[in-house]
N, C-alpha and C positions, 0 to 999 in steps of 0.2 A: 191552528195558525196563530201566531203571537201577534197581537195588535200593538202598534206603537202609540203610546199615549201622546196626545197633543200637548204642546207646551202651554203652561198656565199663563193666565193674564199677568200674574205677578212676575213670572220669569221674563216675559216679553217686555214688561215695563222697565226692567233693569237694563235693557239694551238701549244705548243712547241713540236718539234719532239723527238723521243726516244733518238737520239744522243745528242741533246741539254740537255735533262734531265740527261743523264748519265755524260755529261761533267760537268754540274753544281754539281752533286753529287760528282764527282771526286775532284773538287776544294773545296767543303765543307769538304770532308773527309781529304784533305790535311791540311786545316786550323785547324780542330779539332785536328788532330795528332800533328801539330805544337804547338798548345796551351797546349796540354797535355804533350808534351815533355818538354816544358819550365817550367811548374808548378808542374808536378807530377813525372817527370823522376827521378830515383835514381842517375843518373849520373850528377855530378856537372857541367860538360862542357855544357850540355843543359840548365842548369839554368842560365847561363850567357847571353843567347840569349834574345832579345826582343820578346814579344809575339805579335800576329797579331794585337790586339787592340792598343798597344802602337805604332806600325808602322803606322797604319791607322791614329791615332790621330796626330802624327808628320807630316805625309804626307799631311794632309788636314788642318794643323794649320796656320791661317793667320800670326801668330808670332811664327815660329818654334824655338824650343829651341836650335837645332843644326844648324839652318840657311838654311836648304833645305826643301822645300815643294812646293806644286803646286802654292802657292802665292808668292814664292821667285823668283826674276828675275834671280839670279844665276843658279837656277835649269834649266831654259830654255837655258841659255848660254852653260851649260855642254851638254844638249841634242843636241843643234845646232852643237857644235864642233864634237861630236861623230857621228852624222848623216852625216855631211859633209865628215868626214874621211872615213866612211864606204861606202858612195856612190861613192866617188872618187876612192877608191880602187876597188869597184865592176865594175865600168865602164871601168877602166883600164884593169881589168881582162877580161871583155867581149871583149874589143878592141884587145887584144893580144891573149887571150886564145882561142877564138872561131876559128879564122883563123888557128892557129897552130894546134889545134885539128882536124880541117877539113883536112888539108894537110897531117898530120900524119896518119889519117885513109884512105886517098885516095891514097897517093903516098908512095910506099914502101921505096924509098930512104930517104924521109923525116923522116919516122918512124924509120928507122935504124940509122939515124943521131942523132935524139933527144930523143928517148924513154929511152935509158939507163941513160942519164943525168937527165931526169925528174924523173926516178925511184929512182935515188940516192938522189936527193934533196928533193923529196916529203915527206919522213918520218921525215925530220928535223923539230922539233917543232918551233912555232913562237918565243918563248922566246930565242931560240938559235940565231935567226937572229938579235935580238935587238942590241947587241954590234957592229955587222957588219954594221947595218943600220946607227947607230950614227957616225961611222967612215966614212962611205961613203958619207952621205948626210948632209950638213950643216943645222942647224936649227932643230926644233922639228917636224914640220908638215911633211916634206918629209920622215923622219925616221919612223914615226908612219904609214904613208900611205904605205910606202914600205913594212913593215912587215905585214900589213893587206892585201895588194895586193897579196903577195906570196900565201897565203893559198887559197884565192878565185881564183887565177890564176890556181893553180894545179887542183882544183875541176872543173873548167870550161873546161880546156883542156882535162882532161881524160874523162869526160862525153861526150864531143863532139867527141872525138876519138872513144869511144864505139858506139856512135850513127852512125857514118860513117861506122864502121866495120859491124854493123848489117844490112846494106842495102844488099839485095840479089844480088849476082854477076850477075844474069840474067838481072837485070835492066841496068847494065853497058854494057853488051853485046848487049842488044836490042838497046840502044842508039847509040852505035858504028855502028850497022848494018844500022841504019837509017841515018847515016852520021853526027851525032852530033860531034861538036868540043869539046875540053876540056871546053871551056867557057859554052857551052850548057849543058854539063854533070854536071858541077859545079852548074849551076843555076837551072836546071830542075830535077836533080837526087839527088846530094849529099846534098845540103842544105835542100830541102823539106824532104828528107828521114831521115836526122839526127836531124830535128827540135825537135821531142819529147824529145830526150835525151839532146839536148842543153838546153831546158828550165828546164829539171830536174836538170841539172848541175848548171844552173843559180840560182835555188832556194837553192841548196846546197851551192853555192858560196856566196850568200848573208848571209846565216846563219854562214858560216865559216868566213866571213868578220867581223861580230860582235864578234865572238868568239875570233879571233886573235887581234881585235882592243883593247880589254880590256887588253891583255898582254902588248901591246905597250904603252897604256896610263898609266898604273901602273908604268911604268919605265921611260918613256921619254915624258911626257906630264904635262902641268900645268892646262889644262882644259879637260873636258870630263867625261863621266860616270865612266869609269875605274879609272880615277884619283880620283874622289870623293870617290869611294869605298875603294881604298888604303889609301887615306888621312883620311877617317873616321875610318878605322881600327887603324891607328897610333894615332889618337886623342881619341880613345875609344868611338866613336859615333855610337854605334851598330845599332840603328834604321835607320840611314842614309845609312849604308851599305845595308840593305834590300831594302830601297827605290831605291838606285842605281841599285840593282840587278833586282828588279821588273820592273823598267823603261827600262833597257836593254832588258828584255824579251818581254815587250810590244812593244817597237819600233822595235826590231828585227822581231817579229811576223808580224807586219804591213808591214815591208819591204818585207818580203817573200811572204806575201799575195798579195802585189802589183805586184811582179814578176809573181806569179801564175795567177793572173787575166789577165795580159797582154798575158801570154802564152796561156791561154784558148781562148782569143779573136783571136789570130793569128793561133791557132791550131784548129779552128772550123772544117776544112776539115778533120783533123785527127780523131776527135770525130765522125764525120759522117761516116767515113770509118769503125769505130769500132762498129757503131750502138749505140753510147752513147748519141748523140744529139737528141733533140725532132723533 
């Protein structure tokens, strides 16, 4: 009797998953809708937009008509400046926001002191901070980084606070009964217990950093993806606007994915506890 060989893991991995297929269909549907809106929409506003083919041709052109493509050195200069600003703001938010969120969630006095002020400042949009940032900080870079940092800082602090507050009170009582010091409780109870929410906040903070970065670069920068989007609008270079937006989305997604990957590596214990790990 002839046995049928089971398909190898390699062959199975080549079959796209249902989620991948649906994601591809979602992108395809968006592109079709975009093309239809530009060419067949009765609204004149949509007719002024570049269609997907025009954007792709300009993006991949060795000699771009408007000067920005994957073959242009300036394109990567703008990406470098935006990435540098976003990462600098993100790491500053982690350095300051995580400790503040931990102590606000752990210590009642710290929460009473800082919570009201943060609640007052957090709803202020990034654009409102731009004039203050220009007045406070000399030069372009510190002002843009400050505006970007604020949004990431609030996201990091508040998610860390929620993470600490979600730790059952019994854990603190048990640690105290075992003679744990404040340092022991911080190391063995507070930080591990808040870690899932901290990394959720870091992912949000990374996305928020890119979101607020564009606002700062549009007003107070000479390089960066936000700058080329605004400059292209002023110069009526519509394909370059879409190129800048698409690049922002791609780089922002990769940044958040990197944070998510680091979180999964450090949070393997948490996935095992929930039965998510193999």
